C-alpha positions, 0 to 999 in steps of 0.5 A: 470824364471831368470827374475822372480827371479831377480824381487823378488831379487830387490824387497826384497833388495830394502826394505833394501837399499832405507832407507839407500840411503835416510838417506845418502841423508839427512845427505849429505844435513845436512853436506852441511849446517854444512860446511857452518856454520863452514866456516861462520864468522858470526857463528865462535864464537858459540861453540855450533853451531860448535860442532853441525856442527862437529857432523853432518859431522861425521854422514855424514861420518858414513852414507857413510860407513854404506851404503857401509857396508850394501850393502856388508852385504846384498849381503852375507846374501841373498846368505847365508840365501836363499841357504845355510841354511834351507831356501835352502830346499825350494829354491832348490825345485823351478823349476829353476836351480842352475845357475838361482839362482846364476845369480839372486843373482850375478846380483842383488848384482852387480847392488846394488854395482854400485848404492851404489857407485853412491849414495856415489859420489852423496852424496859427491857432495851434501855435497860440493855443492855451488851455485856459483860453478854451472855455473863453473861446468856446463861449465867444463862439457860442455867443457869436453863433447865437447872435448871428442866428437870432439877429440875422436868422437865415442871413447868417448861414447865407453870409458864410456860404456867400463868403466861401463862394466868393473865396473859391471864385477868387482862387479860381480866377487867380489860377486862370490868370496864371493859366491864361498868361502861360497859354499866351506865352507858350504860343510863341516859338521862343522865350515862352517862359519869359513871355508868360511872366510878361503876360502875367504882369500885364494882367496884374496891372490891368486888374489893379487899374480896373479894381481902382476904377471900380472902387472909385465908382462905388464911392461916387455913386455905385454900391457904397454910394447908395447909403446901404453901408453905414446906416442904422437899419439892419435890413439895409445892412444885410442887403448891402452885404448880400449886394457886395457879395453878389457884385464880387461874385459877378466880377470874379465870374466875368474875369474868370470867363475872360481868362478861361476863354483866353486859355482855351482859345490859345490851347486850341489854336496857338499852342506850340509844343515844340 
């Protein structure tokens, strides 16, 4: 049943996100042309063209921000509308558990966060693209890949997979933090939205404190204090990177588990749809 929920979520959210991605792509192409116009000596004296080019670049920056904001808004709105309002009566009558509902929202939102990040990077590359840079960029990529495979061997591919896993878990934890705050807030009869915001900032401050404590602990004798980072031994450098990735993934799994438990328990026992 989780697969069907995911299929429905991706279909529903894609109708919102694809137009934003298309607009971002179009504005990145326009910004590329605008930058060339502003750099061209041929059109440097045309005030109208420079004003128009500036407006196009501003539009591109707005599109970059709008895609990120829309992804966040969609993530919050889908959870709030489907599970915490009157629509929740219908959703909770489906033959699925709260766990399937939460997982479908979390996985879908995390994937869209990663897709949005990739789209923003691609848009910035398109905006700064020059034909003369293609050969040099391709050569740099080829050399980098060659160095990774020759120097790190299998570890090069492992680094990429670990980074993707950590990024996905980070996006999922962010989603679950929002969901836990809303699940707590909507357990009260009044001021649900306001209390959701309060709980979110409480979580955020708690994470900042824990992150700071973890950073100091790593320097005082933890991960960074063991001498792996900054050594000249390739094996130790590789080990330190894998260890850092593993610690980051473990921390995100713990935080995600806490936020997930808070969300599931509140949806099951404290949710007030009135």
